[in-house]
C-alpha positions as CSV (number, residue, x, y, z in Angstrom):
1,M,-11.0,-40.9,-17.1
2,N,-12.3,-43.3,-14.4
3,P,-11.8,-42.0,-10.9
4,L,-10.1,-44.1,-8.2
5,S,-12.1,-47.1,-7.1
6,A,-11.6,-50.8,-6.1
7,N,-11.8,-51.6,-9.8
8,T,-9.4,-48.8,-10.8
9,P,-6.8,-48.8,-8.0
10,E,-4.4,-46.3,-9.7
11,V,-5.4,-43.1,-11.4
12,T,-3.1,-40.6,-13.1
13,Y,-4.2,-37.0,-13.7
14,P,-2.0,-35.1,-16.2
15,C,-1.3,-31.6,-15.0
16,G,0.9,-29.8,-17.5
17,D,4.5,-31.0,-17.2
18,F,3.7,-33.1,-14.0
19,V,1.2,-35.7,-13.0
20,V,-0.8,-36.4,-9.9
21,I,-1.2,-40.1,-9.1
22,Y,-3.6,-41.7,-6.6
23,R,-3.1,-45.3,-5.5
24,L,-5.4,-47.5,-3.5
25,D,-3.5,-50.2,-1.6
26,A,-5.3,-53.5,-1.9
27,K,-3.9,-54.8,1.4
28,T,-4.1,-51.8,3.7
29,H,-6.9,-50.0,1.9
30,Q,-4.9,-46.8,2.3
31,I,-4.9,-44.2,-0.5
32,G,-1.6,-42.6,-1.4
33,L,-1.0,-39.3,-3.2
34,H,2.1,-38.9,-5.5
35,L,3.4,-36.1,-7.6
36,L,5.9,-36.8,-10.4
37,P,7.5,-34.7,-13.2
38,A,6.1,-36.2,-16.5
39,S,9.6,-36.3,-17.9
40,K,10.6,-38.7,-15.1
41,L,7.9,-41.3,-15.4
42,A,10.1,-43.7,-17.4
43,A,12.7,-43.5,-14.6
44,V,10.4,-45.0,-11.9
45,V,11.6,-48.4,-10.7
46,T,10.0,-51.4,-9.2
47,P,10.5,-51.3,-5.4
48,R,12.0,-54.2,-3.6
49,T,9.5,-56.4,-1.6
50,R,11.7,-57.4,1.3
51,I,14.8,-56.4,3.1
52,D,17.9,-58.3,2.0
53,S,20.6,-57.8,4.7
54,F,22.5,-59.8,7.3
55,E,19.9,-58.7,10.0
56,V,17.4,-61.1,8.4
57,N,19.5,-64.0,9.3
58,L,19.3,-63.1,13.0
59,L,15.6,-63.8,13.1
60,P,14.3,-67.3,13.9
61,G,12.5,-69.3,11.3
62,D,11.3,-67.9,8.0
63,H,10.3,-64.5,9.3
64,H,9.6,-62.0,6.5
65,I,10.5,-58.4,6.8
66,P,8.6,-56.3,4.2
67,A,10.5,-53.4,2.6
68,S,7.3,-51.3,2.6
69,H,4.2,-50.9,4.8
70,G,2.2,-49.9,1.8
71,E,0.7,-46.6,0.7
72,T,0.7,-43.7,3.1
73,S,-2.7,-42.2,3.5
74,L,-3.2,-38.8,1.8
75,V,-5.1,-37.7,4.9
76,Q,-3.5,-37.9,8.4
77,L,-5.8,-37.5,11.4
78,K,-6.2,-38.7,14.9
79,L,-9.4,-38.8,17.0
80,L,-9.3,-38.5,20.8
81,E,-11.8,-41.3,20.9
82,D,-9.3,-43.7,19.3
83,D,-6.3,-45.4,20.9
84,Q,-2.8,-44.0,20.5
85,G,-0.6,-45.5,17.8
86,V,2.3,-47.9,18.2
87,A,5.9,-48.1,17.0
88,F,7.3,-45.6,19.5
89,G,5.3,-42.7,18.1
90,G,3.9,-41.1,21.2
91,G,5.4,-37.7,21.8
92,R,7.1,-37.6,18.3
93,S,4.1,-38.0,16.0
94,L,0.4,-38.7,16.1
95,R,0.3,-40.0,12.5
96,L,0.5,-43.8,12.9
97,N,-2.8,-44.5,14.7
98,P,-6.1,-46.5,14.5
99,T,-8.1,-43.5,13.1
100,V,-5.9,-43.4,9.9
101,E,-5.6,-47.2,9.6
102,G,-9.5,-47.4,9.6
103,L,-9.9,-45.0,6.6
104,R,-11.6,-46.4,3.6
105,L,-12.4,-45.0,0.2
106,R,-16.0,-43.9,-0.2
107,V,-15.8,-42.2,-3.6
108,Q,-13.5,-40.1,-5.8
109,T,-14.9,-37.5,-8.2
110,A,-13.0,-35.4,-10.8
111,E,-14.4,-32.2,-12.1
112,H,-13.1,-30.3,-15.1
113,L,-12.6,-26.7,-14.3
114,P,-13.6,-23.7,-16.5
115,G,-10.6,-22.8,-18.4
116,G,-9.0,-26.2,-17.9
117,G,-7.8,-28.1,-15.0
118,W,-9.0,-30.5,-12.3
119,R,-10.8,-30.5,-9.0
120,V,-10.4,-33.9,-7.5
121,V,-12.3,-34.8,-4.3
122,T,-11.4,-38.0,-2.6
123,E,-13.9,-38.9,0.1
124,L,-12.8,-41.2,3.0
125,V,-14.9,-42.7,5.8
126,G,-13.6,-44.2,9.0
127,A,-14.6,-46.7,11.7
128,R,-16.5,-43.9,13.4
129,A,-19.2,-41.6,11.9
130,F,-17.3,-39.1,9.9
131,V,-16.2,-38.3,6.3
132,C,-12.9,-36.7,5.2
133,R,-12.8,-34.9,1.9
134,H,-9.3,-34.5,0.4
135,V,-9.6,-31.7,-2.2
136,L,-7.0,-31.2,-4.9
137,V,-7.2,-28.3,-7.4
138,W,-5.0,-27.7,-10.5
139,H,-5.6,-25.0,-13.0
140,V,-4.1,-25.0,-16.5
141,G,-1.0,-22.9,-16.4
142,D,-0.3,-23.6,-12.7
143,D,3.0,-25.3,-11.9
144,G,1.7,-27.1,-8.8
145,V,-1.5,-27.9,-7.0
146,R,-3.5,-26.6,-4.0
147,V,-4.9,-29.2,-1.5
148,H,-6.9,-29.1,1.7
149,T,-8.9,-31.4,3.9
150,E,-12.5,-31.2,5.1
151,F,-13.6,-33.2,8.1
152,T,-17.4,-33.6,8.7
153,N,-19.0,-35.3,11.7
154,T,-21.8,-37.4,10.2
155,G,-22.9,-39.0,13.4
156,D,-25.0,-37.9,16.4
157,T,-22.2,-37.5,19.0
158,P,-19.3,-35.1,19.0
159,L,-15.9,-36.2,17.8
160,T,-12.6,-34.6,19.0
161,L,-9.7,-34.2,16.6
162,E,-6.1,-34.2,17.9
163,L,-4.6,-34.1,14.4
164,L,-5.8,-33.2,10.9
165,S,-3.4,-32.7,8.0
166,S,-3.7,-30.3,5.1
167,F,-1.6,-32.6,2.9
168,C,0.4,-35.8,2.8
169,L,2.7,-36.7,0.0
170,G,4.0,-40.3,-0.1
171,G,6.3,-42.6,-2.1
172,I,9.5,-40.5,-1.9
173,T,11.5,-41.7,-3.7
174,P,10.1,-43.9,-6.6
175,F,13.5,-43.7,-8.4
176,D,15.3,-46.2,-6.1
177,A,14.3,-49.8,-5.5
178,G,15.6,-49.6,-1.9
179,A,16.2,-46.9,0.8
180,A,18.0,-44.4,-1.5
181,A,20.8,-44.2,1.0
182,E,22.6,-40.8,1.1
183,H,20.5,-39.7,-1.9
184,L,17.7,-37.8,-0.1
185,R,18.0,-34.3,1.3
186,L,15.6,-32.1,3.3
187,H,15.4,-28.4,2.4
188,R,14.0,-25.9,4.9
189,F,14.2,-22.2,5.6
190,R,15.0,-20.8,9.1
191,S,13.7,-17.4,10.2
192,V,14.7,-15.0,13.0
193,W,13.9,-11.4,13.5
194,A,15.8,-9.3,11.0
195,G,17.3,-12.5,9.5
196,E,14.5,-14.2,7.6
197,G,14.9,-17.0,5.1
198,R,18.2,-18.8,5.8
199,H,18.3,-21.9,3.6
200,D,18.9,-25.1,5.7
201,V,19.7,-28.4,3.8
202,A,20.7,-31.7,5.2
203,L,20.9,-35.4,4.2
204,L,18.2,-37.4,5.8
205,E,20.9,-39.5,7.4
206,D,22.3,-36.4,9.1
207,L,18.8,-35.9,10.6
208,H,18.8,-39.6,11.7
209,L,15.9,-40.3,9.3
210,E,16.8,-43.9,8.3
211,P,14.4,-46.8,8.8
212,S,15.2,-49.3,11.5
213,W,16.5,-52.7,10.6
214,T,13.1,-54.3,10.9
215,H,11.2,-51.3,9.5
216,Y,9.1,-51.3,12.6
217,A,9.8,-48.1,14.5
218,I,8.8,-44.7,13.1
219,N,11.3,-42.0,12.5
220,V,10.2,-38.4,12.2
221,E,11.4,-34.9,12.0
222,R,8.5,-32.8,13.2
223,F,9.0,-29.0,13.1
224,G,7.0,-25.9,12.9
225,Q,5.9,-22.7,14.7
226,I,3.7,-22.0,17.7
227,G,1.8,-18.7,18.0
228,S,0.6,-15.9,15.9
229,M,3.8,-15.2,14.0
230,P,3.8,-18.0,11.4
231,V,7.3,-17.2,10.1
232,R,9.3,-17.4,13.3
233,G,11.9,-20.1,13.7
234,W,11.0,-21.7,10.4
235,F,9.1,-20.8,7.2
236,P,6.1,-23.2,6.6
237,F,8.0,-24.9,3.8
238,A,9.7,-28.2,3.2
239,A,11.2,-30.0,0.2
240,V,12.8,-33.4,-0.3
241,E,15.4,-33.8,-3.0
242,D,16.5,-37.0,-4.7
243,T,20.0,-36.1,-5.6
244,A,20.5,-39.1,-7.8
245,A,17.4,-38.7,-9.9
246,G,17.5,-34.8,-9.8
247,V,13.9,-34.5,-8.6
248,F,12.4,-32.3,-5.9
249,W,9.1,-32.5,-4.0
250,G,8.0,-29.4,-2.1
251,A,5.2,-28.1,0.1
252,Q,4.3,-24.7,1.5
253,L,1.5,-24.1,4.0
254,A,-0.9,-21.2,4.0
255,A,-0.8,-21.0,7.8
256,P,-1.5,-17.8,9.7
257,G,-0.8,-19.3,13.1
258,S,0.6,-22.5,14.6
259,W,1.6,-25.1,12.1
260,Q,3.7,-28.2,11.7
261,I,5.4,-30.3,9.0
262,E,6.5,-33.9,9.4
263,V,9.1,-35.8,7.5
264,F,8.0,-39.3,8.3
265,R,9.8,-42.6,7.7
266,R,9.2,-46.1,8.7
267,D,10.4,-48.0,5.6
268,D,12.2,-47.4,2.3
269,R,9.8,-44.6,1.3
270,V,9.6,-41.1,2.9
271,S,6.4,-39.1,3.3
272,L,5.9,-35.4,3.8
273,S,2.8,-34.1,5.6
274,G,1.7,-30.9,7.4
275,G,-1.0,-28.6,8.5
276,L,-2.4,-27.3,11.8
277,A,0.0,-27.9,14.7
278,D,-1.5,-31.0,16.5
279,R,-2.3,-31.7,20.2
280,E,1.3,-32.7,21.0
281,F,3.0,-30.0,19.1
282,G,0.6,-27.1,19.1
283,H,-1.8,-27.6,22.1
284,W,-4.6,-28.1,19.6
285,M,-7.8,-30.2,19.8
286,K,-11.1,-29.5,18.1
287,T,-14.4,-30.9,19.1
288,V,-16.5,-31.3,15.9
289,A,-20.3,-31.3,16.6
290,P,-22.7,-33.5,14.7
291,G,-23.1,-32.0,11.2
292,E,-20.2,-29.6,11.7
293,T,-17.3,-29.4,9.2
294,L,-13.7,-28.2,9.8
295,V,-11.7,-27.1,6.8
296,T,-7.9,-27.1,7.1
297,P,-5.5,-24.4,5.8
298,A,-4.5,-24.9,2.2
299,A,-1.2,-26.4,1.2
300,L,0.7,-25.7,-2.0
301,L,2.4,-28.8,-3.5
302,A,4.9,-29.1,-6.5
303,T,7.5,-31.3,-8.0
304,A,10.4,-30.3,-10.3
305,A,13.1,-32.0,-12.2
306,D,15.3,-28.9,-13.0
307,S,16.5,-27.2,-9.8
308,F,15.7,-26.2,-6.3
309,D,15.1,-22.7,-7.5
310,G,12.7,-24.1,-10.1
311,L,10.7,-25.9,-7.4
312,C,10.5,-22.8,-5.3
313,Q,9.3,-20.7,-8.2
314,R,6.5,-23.2,-8.8
315,L,5.3,-22.8,-5.3
316,T,5.5,-19.0,-5.1
317,R,3.6,-18.7,-8.4
318,L,0.7,-20.4,-6.8
319,H,0.4,-17.7,-4.1
320,G,-1.8,-15.4,-6.2
321,R,-4.4,-18.0,-7.1
322,D,-6.7,-17.1,-4.1
323,A,-5.4,-13.6,-3.5
324,L,-7.6,-10.5,-3.2
325,P,-7.5,-8.5,-6.5
326,P,-4.8,-5.9,-6.4
327,P,-5.7,-2.2,-6.3
328,A,-5.4,-0.4,-9.6
329,S,-2.3,1.5,-8.5
330,E,-0.4,-1.7,-8.1
331,A,-0.3,-2.3,-11.8
332,A,2.6,0.2,-12.1
333,L,4.6,-1.4,-9.2
334,P,5.3,2.0,-7.7
335,V,8.3,2.7,-5.5
336,M,7.6,3.7,-1.9
337,F,8.9,6.2,0.6
338,N,8.4,5.3,4.3
339,E,9.6,7.9,6.9
340,W,10.3,5.4,9.7
341,C,14.1,5.4,9.2
342,S,14.0,9.1,8.7
343,T,12.2,10.4,11.8
344,W,12.2,7.3,14.0
345,G,8.7,7.9,15.3
346,K,8.6,11.7,15.1
347,P,7.0,12.7,11.8
348,T,5.7,16.2,11.2
349,P,3.8,17.9,8.4
350,E,6.8,20.0,7.7
351,F,9.1,17.0,7.3
352,I,6.6,15.2,5.1
353,A,6.1,18.3,2.8
354,R,9.8,18.9,2.5
355,T,10.5,15.3,1.6
356,A,7.6,15.0,-0.8
357,A,8.8,18.1,-2.6
358,R,12.0,16.3,-3.5
359,L,10.3,13.1,-4.5
360,V,7.9,14.8,-7.0
361,G,8.6,13.5,-10.5
362,T,10.3,10.3,-9.5
363,P,8.9,6.8,-9.6
364,V,8.0,7.1,-5.9
365,K,4.2,7.1,-5.7
366,Y,3.4,5.8,-2.2
367,F,4.3,8.0,0.8
368,V,3.9,6.2,4.1
369,I,3.6,7.9,7.6
370,D,4.8,5.3,10.0
371,D,4.5,5.0,13.8
372,G,4.5,8.4,15.6
373,W,1.3,10.0,14.2
374,A,-0.8,8.9,17.1
375,E,-0.6,10.5,20.5
376,K,1.6,9.0,23.2
377,P,2.8,10.1,26.6
378,P,6.3,11.5,27.0
379,G,8.8,8.6,27.1
380,S,6.4,6.1,25.7
381,F,7.8,4.1,22.8
382,Q,4.4,2.8,21.5
383,F,0.9,3.8,22.5
384,N,-1.5,1.6,20.5
385,G,-5.2,1.2,20.9
386,D,-6.7,4.6,21.3
387,W,-5.5,5.9,17.9
388,N,-6.0,9.6,18.5
389,V,-3.9,11.9,16.4
390,A,-0.9,13.5,18.1
391,R,-2.0,17.2,18.0
392,D,1.4,18.4,19.2
393,R,2.8,17.1,15.8
394,F,-0.3,17.3,13.6
395,P,-2.3,20.3,15.0
396,D,-4.7,20.3,12.1
397,G,-5.0,16.5,12.0
398,L,-4.0,14.1,9.3
399,A,-6.5,15.0,6.5
400,P,-4.6,18.1,5.3
401,V,-1.3,16.1,5.2
402,A,-2.9,13.4,3.1
403,A,-4.5,15.9,0.8
404,H,-1.2,17.7,0.3
405,L,0.4,14.4,-0.6
406,R,-2.4,13.6,-3.1
407,Q,-2.1,17.0,-4.7
408,H,1.6,16.2,-5.4
409,G,0.8,12.9,-7.0
410,F,1.3,10.5,-4.1
411,V,-0.9,7.9,-2.5
412,P,-0.7,8.7,1.2
413,G,-0.1,5.8,3.6
414,L,-0.6,5.3,7.3
415,W,0.8,2.8,9.9
416,F,-1.3,0.9,12.4
417,E,-0.7,-2.0,14.8
418,F,-4.4,-2.5,15.3
419,E,-4.4,-6.0,16.7
420,V,-3.1,-4.9,20.1
421,S,-3.5,-2.2,22.8
422,T,-0.6,-1.1,24.9
423,E,-0.2,-0.2,28.6
424,G,-1.5,3.3,29.5
425,T,-4.1,3.6,26.8
426,K,-7.8,3.6,27.6
427,A,-8.1,0.6,25.2
428,F,-5.7,-1.4,27.4
429,A,-8.4,-1.5,30.2
430,L,-11.1,-2.9,28.0
431,S,-10.3,-6.5,29.1
432,D,-13.8,-7.8,28.3
433,H,-12.8,-7.7,24.6
434,Q,-9.3,-9.0,24.9
435,L,-7.8,-12.4,24.7
436,R,-7.4,-14.5,27.8
437,R,-5.3,-17.5,28.8
438,D,-6.1,-19.5,31.9
439,G,-8.8,-17.0,32.7
440,R,-6.5,-14.0,32.8
441,T,-6.2,-11.3,30.3
442,L,-3.2,-12.3,28.1
443,R,-0.4,-9.8,28.5
444,V,2.9,-9.9,26.6
445,G,5.2,-7.1,27.7
446,T,3.1,-3.9,27.4
447,R,0.6,-5.4,25.1
448,H,-2.9,-6.8,25.3
449,F,-4.5,-8.5,22.2
450,W,-8.0,-7.7,20.9
451,D,-10.3,-10.7,20.6
452,F,-11.2,-11.0,16.9
453,T,-13.9,-13.5,17.6
454,D,-15.8,-10.7,19.4
455,P,-18.1,-8.6,17.1
456,W,-17.4,-5.6,19.4
457,T,-13.7,-5.6,18.2
458,F,-14.8,-5.3,14.6
459,D,-17.0,-2.3,15.5
460,Y,-14.3,-0.6,17.5
461,L,-11.6,-1.1,14.8
462,T,-14.0,-0.1,12.0
463,E,-14.4,3.2,13.8
464,K,-10.7,3.7,14.7
465,V,-9.0,2.2,11.6
466,I,-11.3,2.1,8.6
467,R,-13.0,5.4,9.3
468,R,-9.6,7.1,9.9
469,L,-8.2,5.8,6.6
470,H,-11.4,6.7,4.7
471,D,-12.2,10.1,6.2
472,D,-8.7,11.4,6.1
473,G,-8.0,10.3,2.5
474,F,-5.4,7.5,2.9
475,G,-5.0,4.9,0.2
476,Y,-2.2,2.8,1.7
477,L,-2.2,0.9,5.0
478,K,0.9,-0.6,6.7
479,V,-0.2,-3.2,9.2
480,D,2.4,-4.0,11.8
481,Y,2.3,-6.7,14.4
482,N,5.1,-6.8,16.9
483,E,4.5,-9.6,19.4
484,T,3.3,-13.2,19.4
485,I,0.4,-14.6,21.3
486,G,2.3,-17.8,22.0
487,L,0.8,-21.3,22.5
488,G,-2.9,-20.1,22.4
489,V,-5.8,-18.6,24.2
490,D,-8.8,-19.8,26.2
491,H,-11.4,-21.9,24.3
492,P,-13.5,-24.8,25.5
493,D,-11.7,-27.2,23.0
494,S,-8.1,-26.1,23.5
495,L,-5.7,-23.2,23.6
496,G,-4.7,-24.0,20.0
497,E,-8.3,-23.9,18.7
498,G,-8.7,-20.5,20.4
499,L,-5.7,-19.2,18.6
500,R,-6.9,-20.6,15.2
501,L,-10.4,-19.0,15.6
502,H,-8.9,-15.7,16.6
503,L,-6.6,-15.6,13.6
504,E,-9.5,-16.5,11.3
505,G,-11.1,-13.3,12.7
506,V,-8.0,-11.2,12.1
507,Q,-8.0,-12.2,8.5
508,R,-11.7,-11.5,8.2
509,F,-10.9,-7.9,9.3
510,Y,-8.2,-7.6,6.6
511,R,-10.9,-8.6,4.1
512,K,-13.3,-6.0,5.6
513,L,-10.7,-3.3,5.0
514,R,-10.7,-4.0,1.3
515,E,-14.5,-4.3,1.2
516,E,-14.8,-0.9,2.8
517,I,-12.0,0.8,0.9
518,P,-11.6,-1.3,-2.4
519,D,-8.5,0.6,-3.7
520,L,-6.6,0.3,-0.4
521,V,-3.0,-0.9,-0.8
522,I,-2.2,-3.1,2.3
523,E,1.3,-3.8,3.4
524,I,1.7,-6.9,5.6
525,C,4.3,-6.3,8.3
526,S,5.0,-8.3,11.5
527,S,8.2,-7.1,13.1
528,G,9.4,-7.1,9.5
529,G,8.9,-10.6,8.0
530,H,7.1,-12.8,10.5
531,R,4.0,-13.1,8.3
532,L,5.6,-14.0,5.0
533,E,3.3,-17.0,4.3
534,P,0.7,-17.5,1.6
535,S,-2.6,-16.8,3.5
536,F,-1.4,-13.4,4.7
537,L,0.3,-12.5,1.4
538,A,-3.1,-13.2,-0.3
539,L,-4.6,-10.3,1.7
540,G,-2.0,-7.7,1.0
541,S,-0.3,-6.1,-2.0
542,M,3.1,-6.6,-0.5
543,A,4.9,-7.4,2.7
544,S,7.9,-6.1,4.6
545,F,10.8,-8.4,3.8
546,S,12.5,-7.8,7.2
547,D,13.4,-5.3,9.9
548,A,16.9,-5.3,8.5
549,H,17.0,-1.6,7.8
550,E,20.6,-0.7,6.9
551,G,22.7,-3.8,7.5
552,R,25.1,-5.4,5.0
553,D,22.9,-8.5,5.1
554,I,19.9,-6.8,3.3
555,P,20.7,-8.2,-0.2
556,I,21.3,-11.7,1.3
557,I,17.9,-11.7,3.0
558,A,16.1,-10.2,0.0
559,A,17.7,-12.7,-2.4
560,S,16.8,-15.7,-0.2
561,L,13.2,-14.6,-0.1
562,H,12.9,-15.0,-3.9
563,R,12.5,-18.7,-3.0
564,L,9.6,-18.1,-0.7
565,I,7.5,-15.1,-2.0
566,Q,7.1,-13.3,-5.2
567,P,9.5,-10.3,-5.6
568,R,6.5,-8.1,-6.5
569,Q,5.4,-8.5,-2.9
570,N,8.9,-8.3,-1.4
571,Q,9.3,-4.8,0.0
572,I,12.9,-4.0,0.7
573,W,14.4,-1.0,2.7
574,A,16.9,1.3,1.1
575,V,17.8,3.8,3.8
576,L,19.8,6.8,2.4
577,H,21.9,9.4,4.2
578,P,23.8,12.6,3.2
579,T,27.1,10.9,4.4
580,D,26.7,7.9,2.1
581,T,29.4,7.4,-0.5
582,P,28.3,6.8,-4.1
583,A,29.2,3.1,-3.6
584,R,27.1,2.9,-0.4
585,L,24.1,4.6,-2.2
586,H,24.4,2.2,-5.1
587,W,24.6,-0.8,-2.8
588,S,21.5,0.1,-0.8
589,L,19.4,0.9,-3.9
590,A,20.6,-2.2,-5.8
591,A,19.3,-4.4,-3.0
592,G,15.9,-2.8,-3.6
593,F,16.0,-4.2,-7.2
594,L,15.4,-7.6,-5.6
595,G,11.8,-6.7,-4.9
596,R,9.7,-3.6,-4.2
597,L,12.0,-0.7,-3.5
598,C,11.2,1.3,-0.4
599,L,13.2,4.5,0.3
600,S,13.7,5.9,3.7
601,G,16.3,8.1,5.4
602,E,17.3,11.7,4.9
603,I,16.1,12.2,1.4
604,A,15.4,15.9,1.6
605,T,19.0,16.7,2.7
606,L,20.9,14.5,0.3
607,P,23.6,16.5,-1.6
608,E,22.7,17.3,-5.2
609,A,25.2,14.9,-6.7
610,S,23.9,12.0,-4.5
611,W,20.3,12.9,-5.4
612,R,21.1,12.7,-9.1
613,Q,22.6,9.3,-8.6
614,V,19.4,8.2,-6.7
615,V,17.1,9.5,-9.4
616,A,19.2,7.7,-12.1
617,Q,18.8,4.4,-10.2
618,L,15.1,5.0,-9.6
619,E,14.6,5.5,-13.3
620,F,16.6,2.4,-14.0
621,Y,14.3,0.5,-11.6
622,D,11.3,1.9,-13.5
623,R,12.6,0.5,-16.8
624,V,13.1,-3.1,-15.4
625,K,10.2,-3.3,-12.9
626,H,8.3,-5.6,-15.3
627,L,10.9,-8.2,-14.6
628,I,10.3,-7.9,-10.9
629,A,6.5,-8.1,-11.5
630,D,6.7,-11.4,-13.4
631,G,9.8,-13.5,-13.8
632,Q,11.8,-16.5,-12.8
633,S,14.8,-16.2,-10.4
634,R,18.0,-18.2,-10.1
635,L,20.4,-17.6,-7.2
636,H,24.2,-18.0,-7.7
637,L,26.3,-17.4,-4.7
638,A,29.5,-18.2,-2.8
639,L,29.0,-16.8,0.7
640,G,30.5,-17.4,4.1
641,K,28.5,-18.6,7.0
642,S,27.8,-15.2,8.7
643,W,25.0,-13.0,7.4
644,R,25.8,-10.1,9.8
645,H,29.5,-10.1,8.7
646,P,29.2,-11.4,5.2
647,R,32.0,-12.6,2.9
648,G,31.9,-13.6,-0.8
649,W,29.4,-12.7,-3.5
650,Q,25.9,-13.4,-4.8
651,A,24.0,-12.8,-8.0
652,V,20.3,-13.1,-8.7
653,V,19.4,-13.7,-12.4
654,R,15.7,-12.7,-12.9
655,T,14.4,-13.8,-16.3
656,A,11.2,-12.6,-17.9
657,R,8.1,-14.8,-18.1
658,P,6.8,-16.3,-20.3
659,A,9.1,-15.2,-23.2
660,A,12.4,-15.3,-21.3
661,D,13.8,-12.7,-23.7
662,E,15.0,-10.3,-21.0
663,A,16.9,-10.7,-17.7
664,L,17.9,-8.5,-14.8
665,V,21.0,-9.5,-12.9
666,V,21.5,-8.0,-9.4
667,V,25.0,-8.6,-8.0
668,H,26.5,-7.9,-4.6
669,A,30.1,-8.5,-3.4
670,F,30.7,-8.6,0.3
671,G,33.8,-8.4,2.6
672,S,37.2,-9.7,1.6
673,T,36.4,-9.8,-2.2
674,T,38.7,-7.1,-3.5
675,G,40.5,-8.5,-6.6
676,T,38.2,-11.5,-6.8
677,T,36.9,-12.5,-10.2
678,F,33.8,-14.7,-10.5
679,T,31.4,-15.9,-13.2
680,V,27.6,-15.7,-13.3
681,P,25.9,-18.2,-15.6
682,L,23.2,-16.9,-17.8
683,P,20.2,-18.8,-19.2
684,E,20.9,-20.8,-22.3
685,G,21.4,-18.7,-25.4
686,E,23.2,-15.5,-26.2
687,W,22.6,-12.2,-24.4
688,R,23.4,-8.5,-25.0
689,I,23.7,-5.9,-22.3
690,V,21.1,-3.2,-22.6
691,E,22.0,-1.1,-19.5
692,T,24.3,-1.5,-16.5
693,S,25.4,0.4,-13.5
694,G,27.7,-0.4,-10.7
695,I,30.4,0.9,-8.3
696,G,33.3,-1.2,-7.1
697,L,32.2,-4.3,-9.1
698,A,33.4,-4.3,-12.7
699,C,31.8,-6.3,-15.5
700,D,34.8,-7.5,-17.5
701,N,32.6,-8.4,-20.5
702,A,30.5,-5.2,-20.5
703,D,30.9,-4.5,-24.2
704,T,27.3,-3.9,-25.0
705,S,27.8,-4.9,-28.6
706,A,29.1,-8.4,-27.9
707,P,26.8,-11.4,-27.3
708,L,27.3,-13.1,-23.9
709,S,26.6,-16.5,-22.5
710,Q,27.9,-15.6,-19.0
711,L,29.0,-12.6,-17.0
712,V,32.5,-12.2,-15.7
713,L,32.7,-9.8,-12.7
714,R,35.6,-8.5,-10.8
715,A,35.4,-6.9,-7.4
716,T,37.6,-3.7,-7.2
717,D,36.3,-3.0,-3.7
718,D,34.6,-4.7,-0.8
719,F,30.9,-4.3,-0.4
720,S,30.2,-3.4,-4.0
721,S,27.2,-3.9,-6.4
722,R,26.2,-4.0,-10.0
723,L,22.9,-4.0,-11.9
724,I,22.7,-5.4,-15.4
725,H,19.7,-5.4,-17.8
726,L,20.1,-8.0,-20.6
727,R,18.2,-8.9,-23.7
728,R,18.4,-12.1,-25.6
729,V,20.0,-11.8,-29.0
C-alpha cells in the first residue's frame, strides 16, 4: 500500500470491520482523518459543492458560497508566535488559525506491527521550524485506534504552544450530501461527586451547532475539566451519532488532568477534536526548546454501525492495551471487603479479626483497612502526610494484622491519600516540597499538595508508603485523592503546564509502586470516581465506581459506567446491615454484579439467615464472574429523571466474549413499579435459564426448560432486583 502523498491523495487502511482514511486536500493542503464502518462504505454520498438557498440571492453578483472549507487537519495546534484566527473564534476556540493553515505534509509512513496491525505516522511541517507527528496505532483484534501527537521544535529558537490536540476526526457525516439537518446528535457523560456517568444527549441544533448562512463563522461546543480530578463535571468522552445512517463516531481521552473536547462546525461537516486544555480553556502554554519534543496524552477513537452501547464497548476494550500487567491474584477476580462503611474511620485489630473469621471460605479474598489506621489528633477527620500508625488502635502495629489476614487466606489492603498533607501534621509544614500558585503554597481547605516534580517527594513517599506496604506485608493499596488542585500551579511556561508536569510525576510514582512491589493490587479512588479515565485505569487493577455507598442510585451509576470503563475494573459498594430485609440485601448485592463486588458494613453481626443469603449470592457471583471479566454489555432502561429518587427499571445484559454463548442479566426495579410488567430483549437466538435469584421482581418466563428470546419481568414490590444467568440453546 502506498502511503499518503501528493501522488496518492487518499489512502485507506483496513482495520478489521472499520477503515481509517487519510485525505490530502489539493486546495488547502490540509490532511483529514476519517473513520468509517466497512459495512457503510457503499452508503457514502458525494457532498454538495455549494449552498443552494434563498440567502444566495441576497448577495451581489455571482458570489459563490462553498458548502465546504475542505479537509479539517488531523492535528490542531496554535503557536503564540502566530496571529489569532478569524471567523469570531477568539475566546471560543483556538482551532482556526494560521499555524494550522500553514501545515503541509512532509511524509507518511505505515509500519506493519508484529501480530498484525498498523502504526501510521503522518509528519507535518509548518511555516515555522517544527515538525508534528500524528501517530495512529491499530492492532489486529482491536475495535478502534489509539492516536497521539508529537511536536518537535526543529529550529534554533523556542516556540510556545497555546494549543496542541491529541486527535481530530473530520468529515462527520459523509452519509448526507448537505448539512444533515436534525440527524446529528452529541453524546456525552456528566459527572458529579457520588453521581458519576449521567448520559447526556442532544441534537446539534439544540446546542446551536448549525453553520451560518455563509459558512463563515465558526460554531463550537468546547467542554472539559480543569484541575487534577479529570472526571469532574464531564467524562473525557464524546460521540457524534448520525441517526439517519445509524453510525457513531466516538473519542475518549487518556487525560489525568485538565482536558478539553471541541465539537467544531463551520460548514456542512462536523469535526471532533480534543486533548490538553488550551490557553483559553485550561491556562496552558508550553515553551518548546530547540530539539525538544512534547507528546500529547493518547486518545482512543472508534466508529460503530450497531448501537451506542456497541461504540462504547469498542472504546473501553482499548483501555487495557497500554495497562500495567495485572497481579496474579487478579486472574480470579476476587470479591473485596473494605471496612470503611463498617467502622467509619475507627478500625481495630479486634474488628478486623472478627470480620475476617466470618468471611473465611467465601469468594472474598481482599480485605482492605481504610482511613483510620494512621494517627490523628482527637476531633481530626483526616491527618494525612506523616503516616504514623495509630498506636491507640494498633498497639502492635499493622504487621501482625496483615499477617493474621494472610494466615486466613486474604490479601491484606491498606488505604493512603499520599498526594497530600493535611493541617496539623509535620508534613504540612514542609512547604519547600509542596506545590505553589502565585508564589504561595497552594492550600485547599486543610490540604497541601506534594510536588511530584521534586525528587525529594519520591524519596519521602518511598519511605512512608512503599516501605510501609512492603515491610508490613500488604498486597493491596487503595489510593484515595479527595481534592482538586484547580487551574494549575507555578511554572515558567504556565499554570496549566505546571499541573501537567506534576500529574506526570504522580503517575510515575504509581509505576514505581508496581516496580517495587510487583504483585501489588492498586485501587484507583478519587472521592469515589473522579479518576475514571484511561490513563489512571491503566495503572490500577480496578477503580472505585463512586462514593455512593448505600443509596438507591447505586445500580444506576454502576450500569451507566459500563459505557465508560470495563466492569472488571468497576468496584461497587455493597454495604450490608443486620437490619436489612432479604429484599434489601439482594438489591445491594445484585448491584455488585455490575462490576467488582466490594462488601462493607456489619458483616460479623448479620443474622444467620441473612448471612446464608449473602453467601449464596457470593457463590452465584463466583460462578458468573467470567462474564464480568470479559463480555459485552447492553443497557435497557425506562427511568425517570431523578437518580436520587429513582422511578422505573433497568436491565444490563452482559454477553460473553468471544463466543456469546452465555449471558448475565442484572435487573433493578425502582420506586412506583409495583405491578409493572416489562420486557428485556436478549441477543439474537434462543436462551435457557441456568440460574436465577430475585426478591420482589418475578421472571414470568422463568421455566428453566423452555427456550427464551426475551425476558418478561413483573415487579411485585418497589426497589426489587433479579439476577439471571443464561446459556444459549
